[in-house]
C-alpha positions as a printed Julia matrix, in Angstrom:
404×3 Matrix{Float64}:
   0.06   0.22    0.06
   1.24   3.62   -1.17
   2.46   6.49    1.72
  -0.57   8.87   -0.47
  -3.56   5.93   -0.19
  -2.46   5.13    3.51
  -3.19   9.18    3.53
  -6.26   9.06    1.84
  -7.84   6.16    4.45
  -6.79   8.42    7.17
  -8.31  11.81    6.02
 -11.3    9.28    5.08
 -10.95   7.96    8.7
 -10.48  11.06   10.29
 -13.85  12.87    8.96
 -15.59   9.63    9.41
 -14.76  10.12   12.81
 -15.9   13.79   13.07
 -19.16  12.84   11.48
 -19.71  10.4    14.42
 -19.04  12.36   17.06
 -21.34  15.36   15.73
 -23.38  13.13   15.02
 -24.2   11.66   18.33
 -24.18  15.61   19.71
 -26.78  16.7    17.51
 -29.0   13.4    17.83
 -29.12   9.89   16.27
 -32.68   8.81   14.67
 -32.23   6.06   12.54
 -32.98   8.28    9.5
 -30.3   10.73   10.17
 -27.89   8.17   10.58
 -29.07   6.89    7.61
 -28.53   9.77    5.41
 -24.92  10.52    7.46
 -23.97   7.39    5.97
 -25.02   7.94    2.79
 -23.29  11.47    2.82
 -20.03   9.81    4.58
 -20.12   7.33    1.24
 -20.64  10.42   -1.62
 -17.42  12.08    0.49
 -15.35   8.69    0.04
 -16.44   8.84   -3.8
 -15.72  12.74   -4.19
 -12.18  12.19   -2.25
 -11.14   9.6    -4.19
 -12.44  11.07   -7.71
 -10.05  14.07   -6.44
  -7.31  11.53   -5.82
  -7.41   9.62   -8.88
  -8.55  11.81  -11.29
  -7.57  15.73  -10.61
  -5.41  17.47  -12.58
  -2.7   17.5   -10.22
  -1.49  15.05   -7.15
  -3.33  16.6    -4.49
  -1.98  17.06   -0.84
  -4.69  14.76    0.68
  -4.17  16.1     4.38
  -4.8   20.09    3.35
  -7.67  18.71    1.52
  -9.33  16.91    4.22
  -8.3   19.7     6.45
 -10.38  21.97    4.09
 -13.75  19.53    4.41
 -13.54  19.54    8.13
 -13.53  23.51    8.29
 -16.37  23.72    5.72
 -18.38  20.96    7.91
 -18.1   23.37   11.03
 -18.28  26.61    8.8
 -21.75  25.09    7.71
 -23.06  24.4    11.25
 -21.93  28.3    12.51
 -19.0   30.87   13.25
 -17.96  29.93   16.21
 -17.26  25.65   15.83
 -13.68  24.94   15.66
 -11.72  22.02   14.49
  -8.08  21.61   16.16
  -5.29  19.85   15.06
  -3.51  17.57   17.76
  -1.23  20.72   18.58
  -3.85  23.33   18.42
  -5.82  21.46   20.32
  -3.47  20.65   23.22
  -2.33  24.28   23.75
  -5.95  25.5    23.51
  -6.37  23.18   26.72
  -2.79  24.27   28.29
  -4.1   27.84   27.43
  -7.68  28.54   27.14
  -7.42  32.25   27.59
  -4.35  32.98   24.91
  -3.42  36.33   26.2
  -4.43  39.13   28.74
  -3.97  41.39   25.92
  -5.41  42.41   23.29
  -6.45  45.05   20.44
 -10.23  46.04   21.0
 -11.94  43.72   17.93
 -15.23  42.32   18.56
 -15.07  39.77   15.76
 -17.33  36.96   14.08
 -17.59  35.34   10.32
 -20.33  35.56    7.91
 -20.44  34.17    4.84
 -16.64  33.06    5.26
 -15.81  36.9     5.77
 -14.58  38.08    8.71
 -16.86  40.61   10.15
 -15.69  43.37   12.85
 -19.47  43.47   14.94
 -17.7   46.51   16.9
 -14.37  48.09   18.35
 -13.87  48.74   22.31
 -13.3   52.89   22.52
 -10.01  53.63   22.5
  -8.54  50.58   22.34
  -5.87  50.3    19.35
  -7.79  49.09   17.01
 -10.36  52.16   17.57
  -7.31  54.69   17.57
  -6.11  52.98   13.75
  -9.63  53.85   12.64
 -11.31  50.38   12.0
 -15.08  50.51   12.39
 -18.09  47.78   12.77
 -18.72  45.87    9.8
 -15.23  46.47    8.21
 -13.85  42.92    6.98
 -10.33  41.41    8.08
  -8.51  39.73    5.47
  -5.62  38.33    6.9
  -4.08  37.99   10.34
  -0.32  37.9    10.13
  -0.42  36.7     6.31
  -2.7   34.06    6.84
  -6.57  34.07    5.34
  -9.35  34.37    7.56
 -11.19  31.9     5.6
  -9.37  28.94    7.12
 -10.15  30.02   10.2
 -13.26  29.91   12.71
 -14.1   33.2    15.09
 -12.77  31.15   17.57
  -9.27  31.13   16.07
  -9.27  34.84   15.12
 -10.3   35.86   18.69
  -7.16  33.53   19.86
  -4.91  35.28   17.35
  -6.0   38.89   18.15
  -5.33  38.33   21.39
  -1.56  37.69   23.27
   1.31  39.11   25.86
   0.72  42.93   26.29
   3.47  44.84   23.7
   3.06  42.1    21.21
   2.09  43.36   17.99
  -0.49  41.59   15.21
  -0.82  42.41   11.6
  -4.51  43.27    9.77
  -5.5   43.08    6.5
  -8.77  45.16    6.74
 -10.88  46.13    4.05
 -13.58  49.21    4.42
 -16.64  50.18    2.72
 -15.17  53.28    1.28
 -11.97  51.18   -0.08
 -11.42  47.71   -1.87
  -8.7   46.92   -1.46
  -7.27  45.58    1.58
  -4.88  47.92    4.19
  -2.41  46.49    6.06
  -2.1   48.53    9.34
   0.36  46.14   12.89
  -1.58  47.15   16.3
  -0.06  46.61   19.5
  -1.22  44.68   22.21
  -2.29  46.4    25.3
  -4.33  44.85   28.0
  -7.24  46.66   28.03
  -9.7   48.64   30.75
 -13.45  48.33   29.6
 -14.76  51.99   29.31
 -16.88  53.21   32.19
 -20.87  53.88   32.04
 -21.65  57.0    30.48
 -25.19  58.82   31.65
 -26.5   62.03   31.47
 -29.74  63.7    31.15
 -30.63  63.49   28.12
 -33.66  65.91   28.92
 -34.79  67.79   31.65
 -36.67  63.98   31.93
 -34.85  61.44   30.42
 -31.95  59.72   32.1
 -28.98  58.31   28.98
 -27.35  55.18   29.9
 -24.42  53.67   27.72
 -23.05  50.85   27.9
 -20.23  49.12   25.86
 -19.44  45.67   27.3
 -21.08  43.54   29.74
 -17.56  42.86   32.25
 -18.26  42.08   35.16
 -19.71  44.42   37.71
 -21.55  46.42   34.86
 -24.99  46.05   36.27
 -23.91  47.73   39.55
 -22.29  50.32   37.27
 -25.91  50.99   35.33
 -27.74  50.66   38.91
 -25.21  53.59   40.76
 -25.62  55.27   37.25
 -29.45  55.45   37.09
 -30.21  55.85   41.18
 -28.37  59.19   40.93
 -29.7   60.36   37.64
 -33.44  59.13   39.23
 -32.65  61.49   42.31
 -31.97  64.28   39.69
 -35.4   64.12   38.65
 -35.25  61.41   35.32
 -38.66  59.55   35.16
 -37.4   58.18   31.96
 -34.71  55.76   30.84
 -32.99  55.29   27.65
 -30.35  52.44   28.23
 -28.13  52.71   25.4
 -26.36  49.37   23.89
 -25.47  50.46   20.51
 -21.88  48.94   19.26
 -22.2   46.91   22.57
 -20.27  43.43   22.26
 -18.45  40.85   24.57
 -18.67  40.34   28.24
 -20.55  38.18   30.88
 -23.98  36.04   30.91
 -23.8   36.87   33.94
 -23.61  40.42   33.82
 -26.49  40.81   30.92
 -29.01  39.14   33.37
 -27.75  41.03   36.59
 -28.54  44.41   34.1
 -31.72  43.29   33.15
 -33.4   42.43   36.4
 -32.48  45.89   37.13
 -35.92  46.68   34.97
 -37.66  43.3    34.88
 -38.14  42.07   39.22
 -39.92  39.05   38.24
 -39.73  35.91   35.22
 -37.71  34.48   32.36
 -34.72  37.03   30.96
 -33.09  34.01   28.51
 -32.77  30.78   28.33
 -30.69  28.46   26.67
 -31.49  24.97   25.0
 -29.6   21.98   22.34
 -30.57  18.87   20.98
 -28.85  17.36   23.59
 -28.21  19.87   25.8
 -31.57  20.44   27.99
 -33.13  23.71   28.55
 -31.82  26.31   31.19
 -33.56  28.83   32.34
 -31.78  32.38   33.6
 -34.4   33.95   35.71
 -34.73  37.21   36.81
 -33.13  38.31   40.19
 -33.02  41.72   41.51
 -30.63  42.35   43.93
 -32.12  46.02   44.72
 -33.71  48.62   43.52
 -35.96  47.61   40.59
 -36.34  50.95   38.24
 -40.03  50.88   36.75
 -39.49  53.97   35.34
 -40.72  54.02   31.15
 -37.85  52.56   29.32
 -36.34  52.42   25.9
 -33.24  50.22   24.51
 -31.46  51.14   21.89
 -29.56  48.86   19.83
 -27.56  48.53   16.36
 -26.06  45.99   13.9
 -23.2   46.16   15.99
 -25.1   45.17   19.56
 -23.8   41.34   20.22
 -23.68  38.95   22.63
 -24.85  39.43   26.69
 -26.35  43.06   25.25
 -28.61  41.3    23.07
 -30.01  38.98   25.55
 -30.75  42.61   27.75
 -32.84  43.97   24.49
 -34.72  40.61   23.98
 -35.51  40.68   27.69
 -36.69  43.87   27.44
 -38.97  43.08   24.23
 -40.02  39.55   25.2
 -41.02  40.73   29.07
 -43.2   44.05   27.03
 -41.29  45.78   29.9
 -39.87  48.49   27.24
 -39.42  49.64   23.94
 -36.48  48.88   21.59
 -35.13  50.8    19.58
 -33.16  51.22   16.19
 -31.54  48.72   13.56
 -31.8   44.78   14.59
 -28.44  43.18   16.23
 -25.81  41.33   14.96
 -26.55  37.37   16.48
 -24.29  36.09   18.8
 -25.03  33.4    21.5
 -24.11  30.12   21.25
 -23.0   27.45   24.3
 -19.93  25.79   23.13
 -18.44  22.19   24.19
 -14.72  21.02   24.38
 -14.81  17.21   22.57
 -11.6   15.53   22.52
 -11.29  13.12   19.09
  -9.24  10.0    19.13
  -6.22  11.07   17.54
  -5.2   13.73   20.16
  -7.41  16.82   18.07
 -10.36  18.12   19.1
 -13.46  20.05   18.37
 -15.2   23.52   19.62
 -18.84  22.16   19.46
 -21.79  24.66   19.88
 -24.1   22.35   21.61
 -26.91  25.26   22.4
 -28.0   28.51   21.8
 -29.3   31.05   23.83
 -32.9   31.83   23.17
 -35.3   35.67   24.46
 -38.27  34.86   27.23
 -40.34  35.18   23.27
 -38.93  31.89   22.09
 -36.51  33.37   18.98
 -33.28  32.52   19.38
 -30.34  35.22   19.41
 -27.81  33.1    17.36
 -27.69  34.65   13.75
 -31.26  36.26   14.02
 -30.45  38.37   16.32
 -33.11  41.18   18.17
 -35.45  43.6    15.88
 -36.33  46.2    17.52
 -40.19  46.74   17.8
 -39.25  51.26   16.82
 -36.91  50.57   13.58
 -34.71  53.52   13.0
 -34.02  54.25   10.29
 -37.58  52.56    8.85
 -37.94  50.05    6.48
 -37.04  51.99    3.29
 -34.51  54.74    4.64
 -31.35  55.26    3.66
 -28.75  53.03    5.33
 -25.17  53.07    5.72
 -23.66  49.67    2.79
 -23.04  47.72    6.67
 -27.45  48.18    6.88
 -27.46  49.75    9.8
 -28.39  53.37   10.59
 -26.54  56.76    9.34
 -25.51  57.42   13.47
 -22.23  57.03   14.13
 -20.64  56.65   17.63
 -19.79  60.12   17.75
 -23.17  61.02   17.46
 -24.5   58.71   20.15
 -26.13  60.61   23.06
 -26.21  63.92   21.31
 -28.57  66.36   19.71
 -27.54  64.7    16.24
 -28.39  60.99   17.53
 -31.61  60.53   15.6
 -32.3   56.92   17.16
 -32.35  58.63   20.77
 -34.22  61.41   19.76
 -36.87  58.74   18.39
 -36.7   56.91   21.79
 -37.15  59.9    23.67
 -40.2   60.69   21.2
 -41.59  57.25   22.04
 -40.92  57.84   25.9
 -42.91  60.59   25.96
 -46.32  59.48   23.94
 -46.14  56.26   26.19
 -46.59  58.67   29.42
 -49.09  61.67   28.01
 -52.1   60.38   29.02
 -54.83  60.08   26.06
 -56.89  62.27   25.13
 -61.18  61.78   25.99
 -63.18  61.29   22.83
């Protein structure tokens, strides 16, 4: 038996193992298993044809690696295959480093898309914006990487550098940027009176302690006479689910905030757990295309509970629970086994949260990224059309209806 043919058998065997593992996690009905084996037969035949008939002798390990990546990317952007070396490194260092460049990234249609940029971060100072695309990291095309692998490559030790090739809406060609990783301090909550009656509180990320920051800001503003609240979660990505649940519990005193569920992952409910003051003033939550992750849980809870209005543009859609699964040859999977849902049963992952008050309205001019023409520099100002709409909605809700 030739070495190349051995590689072929090893390649097919590895894919078989992955199919069996994934099938075991996602479900194992007889009809599903039968279809799986049919699909495997097709894959094996295609691989054999590539080996025998392709114009040049193919690199079978490379072909198999591409097949595995394609298989997982077809599921979602976060499911990841690690080679034995990568899996060992991942297990030993699940946190790739304390420093980063301030980017929250996912993948859509194979492209690495910038969801949000942390204010004041190296990425922000370099001019990277939400909806920009990352073409390469340190020379490696991102099409070969999952969203998890991209995040790991962006992180590292303080003072080290990472090279990015970035494409934005105004430029067709990738622009090379060299960013220096730093230990990032999450921005503090920004709070002020938007008018003489409306508290405006802005959150950039749901790091630990953020719910307490929001509560302290609201206590101060309500003491100053605020009787309406606007919670700004635009461009807010990343953080902890627990902080999102605690923040939602500042406005919702009982009931379901969110839940997770998968085919083999039992439903797990996150209930409202107020730790102190519950703010019952009329509430509007601002979101946009750069709202992702824990911030979407807050917005979905407010909308699903009918606690307030959600104003702006549909959010990005990030919300999975992942499980590490070793594979026999020392490699491994990081597989999504459950998704987050709003109280209304709508899935957050990929679908995002759709506001009940859209700004811009359907048909209005928007940026190429699908978001409204409101920049971060305008957030909280008189030029902030989404904020002004939220204030208008709150005023209408607090105005007594006239008698007929």
